[in-house]
C-alpha positions, 0 to 999 in steps of 0.5 A, a space after each residue: 781894342 775889343 772884339 765884336 760880339 760873337 754872332 750866334 746861329 738861330 738854330 743853336 741853343 744858347 745857355 741861359 736863353 731858352 727858346 720860346 715854345 710855339 703856340 701850338 705845343 701840347 702838354 705832356 698830359 695831353 700827349 699821354 692822353 693820346 698815346 695810352 689809348 692808341 697803345 691800348 687800341 692797337 694792342 687789343 686790335 692786334 689780338 682780335 686780328 690774330 683770332 680772325 686769322 686763326 678762324 681763317 685757317 680753321 678747316 672749313 668743316 669746322 664751321 662752329 669753331 670759325 664762328 666761335 673765333 669770330 665772336 671772340 674777335 668781335 668781343 675783343 674789338 668791342 673791348 678795344 673801343 670801350 677801353 679808349 672811350 673809358 680812358 677818355 672818360 666818355 660814355 661807353 654806349 656810343 656809336 663808336 662801339 660799332 668800330 669794334 665789329 670791324 675785325 669780325 666783319 672782315 673775318 666773316 668775309 674771309 671765312 664765308 664770303 670767298 
């Protein structure tokens, strides 16, 4: 007498029978193409945000130093957007570069708007 075959649960892996990949799965190259620009953008924008914070804590009497910090922060922000565009092999001269000025605008409001 033979025993009936073991019924396997669908959520478990069966050796020798790989699970089918879903139709919307991304390749490793596609994922890497989004992870690297995201990391570069966030890292450089954190640097720009730190410079804006340094400008906000600069004494109000030193207006030149505040403006200098904000100019450097806008350069870093623009560099972050340009890095993403370069990694995606797009033209650097794009309207997206204006997004790099966002930390500078927030810093200007913090330093001179209040």
